[in-house]
N, C-alpha and C positions, 0 to 999 in steps of 0.2 A: 335336271336333266342329267341324263348319264355322262359319267366321264368317259372320253373317249380318245384316241388315239389313231392319227392317220398316216398311212404310209405310201410317199410316192417312189417306186422303185424304177430301178435303172438297172444295168449289167454289172455295174461297178460300186453303186452307191444306194442309199436309202435316203431322203429327206423325211424327219419325221415332225409332226405336230403334236402335241400334248394339249387338250383343254381339260383339265382337273380342277373339279371344284371352283369353276370359273374362270382359272388361270390359265394362260396360252403360252406354250414354251415351244422352241425349236431346235433341234440339232440335226444333224449328218452324220450316217454310219457307213460303214464299209459294207457292201452286201457279200458277206461272208459269215463263217461260224464265229468269229471274233467279234464282226459288228454286232451280229445277233446277241452274244452274250453282254456286249456293251450296251446296248439297247435295253435289257431286261435289267441289269443293273440302273441304268440310269430309272425308268419306268418305277421298280420297287422302291427307288429312293424318295420317291413320292408320297409314300406310305397309303395306297389306298389299293385296297384288294378288288372291287367292283369297276373293272375297266374292262372297255372294248375296243378292241383293236380293230380295225377295216385296212383293206388295200384291194388296189385293183388287181383284175385277172392280166398281168401283163406278158405275155408268151409263159417263159418258166423263170423266169426271174425272180417272183414272188415266193415259190413254193421252199425254197430255204427259210426265208423268215417266218412264213406261214406256220410250218412245221415246229420252228423253233420255239414260236410264240404260244402257239397252241398247248404247248405244256403246261401254262401258267394262267393264261387269260381266254377271254371268248374272242376267237379270231374269225372275221366274216371274210372273206374273197368277193370282192362285188364286180357283178359285170362293168365293163368301162361305159357301156351306153347308160346306165343307171347313174353314173356319176357324172356325165355328160349332161343328162336331161336335168339333173340337180342344177348344174351350174346353169344352164340355160334359164331356170325359173327365176333363180337369183341374181339374174343379168349378170352373172362373171363374166369380164372379159380379161383380166389378169393371166398369164399363162407362163409361170415359171414353178420350177420343183418346189419351193417352198408353198407357196401359192396353191399348188395342188395338192399339198400334204393335208393343208389347213381346211382347203374343201371337202377333201374325203374324211377330214377329222369331224368337221362340222355334220355332215350326211351322217355317219356312224353314232353321233349324239343325238340327233334329231330322227332317225327313220324309225320306223315300225320296226318292232323286234322282229315280227315276221320276215321283214326284209333284211335279216342279217344272220343267216343262216351260219350257224356254229361248226367250225372246220374241227373236225374230230382230231385229238392227239395221233401222231403218228404209232405204229407198231413196229416191234423192231422185228 
């Protein structure tokens, strides 16, 4: 399975779950430039290059993180209805930010590549 990172994003923070080489890890970051920088450092410390990052399209809260991460990773912004359908298939009922981030990471890990459109790096 592919290495995956799932972000559950809100206005002020984002919860992040990584599933890399079968190991699951969790952290929370501020939803700002420094938070994204800290997230990139945390991911790069895992020493894996082939990583897919997924997040839901939630208002415009996701845009800064998506643009920041697209500089180094395959980033996909997923329609929230796809994540909801995936959760229903898995009979997932727990609803908190950490579990949502994990669910998004699992979707990212198992989805067909065609379901993970790559966000392009932002242009200046």
